[in-house]
Residue, then its C-alpha position, 0 to 999 in steps of 0.5 A: m174312935a182311936t186309932v192304935q199305932h204300933i212303935q218301935s220307940p216312946k220317942d217315935v211319938p209324933s211331938g205335938h200330938k194328943h195321945v194315949l201311950v202303951v208301954l211295958g214297964q214292972k207295975d201297972e199305972i196311968e200318968r197323965q201329961g197335959e193333955n196326953f197320957t201314959m198306960t205302963v202294963n206290968s211284963n212281969l207274967s206268963k207268955n197267955l197272960f202277959e199277951a191276955h193283959l195286954d190286949t185288955a189295957i189297949g182296949d182300955a187305952k181306947a176306951l179313954a182315949d175315946r173319952e178324951r177325944i183323943d184319936t190315937v193310940f201308940v203301942c210300945k213293946g219296948r221299955a220305957 
């Protein structure tokens, strides 16, 4: 099962490290970059709804990581 690490900036992801990155943005989307994925989570929601949405997105990122044999999910609460 993939581990989750919280980071301050997307730049904190180690280079050459296969990963799923979860970042905040204006809309929900998933983008693949080679062996890596970036999941953008819409942060324009009420606080309670956003927190639940982010938790769901992290769970989805872990499931994606497991399916793709990726060991780490990085979560960045800063904007992409």
